[in-house]
N, C-alpha and C positions, 0 to 999 in steps of 0.2 A: 333115755330108756331104750331107744333103738340100738345104740351101741352095746348096752348091757345085754339086751336080748341076743344080739349077734354073738357076743363073747360066750354067753350061756349056751347057745346052740353049738358053737365050736367045741366047748368043753364036753357037752353031751355026746357029740359025735367022735370024740377022741382026737380031734385035730390039735387041741390045746390041752394042757394039764396044769394044775396048780400044785406048787410045792408046799412044804410045811409052813412056810412064811406067807403063803398066799400069792407068791409071784407066779406069773404065767410063763409057761414054757411051751415048746413045740418040738416035734420030732425032727431030727436032722434032715430027713428026706424032704420035709416041707421047705426048709431053707434052701436046699439044692434046687427044688422045683422053682421057687421064687427067683433064685439067681438065674436060672435058665430063661425064664420068661423075661426078666429084666434085661438080659443081654439082647433079646430080640426087639425090645420096645424102647429102651433108654440108651442114649449115647454113652460111650466109655467115660467121658468127662462127667456127666451127670451121675453115673453109678459111683464113680470115685468120690464125688462130693457127698453123696448120701452116705457112703461108707465112712468117710472121715467125720461127718457130723455124728453119726451113730456111735462110732468108737470114742469120740470126744465126750459125748454124753455119758457113756458107760463109765469112763474114767472118773467123771465128776460124781457119779452116783456112788462109786466104790469109796472114794475118799471122804464123802460126806457121812458115811455110816461108821467111820472109825472113831 
């Protein structure tokens, strides 16, 4: 319930939005902000690993819905 409350708060404040299918999305500027913070906190290797895992997961989700 804590996570649901957190997501609901982000939706109410306009940080996140839900599309017609109920999938959550966010403004491009939020992604840019997170990328900038990640560059200061995480090593280049770790950022690359996270990006590869995220892209691989997105590929799997797209093919599973076909």
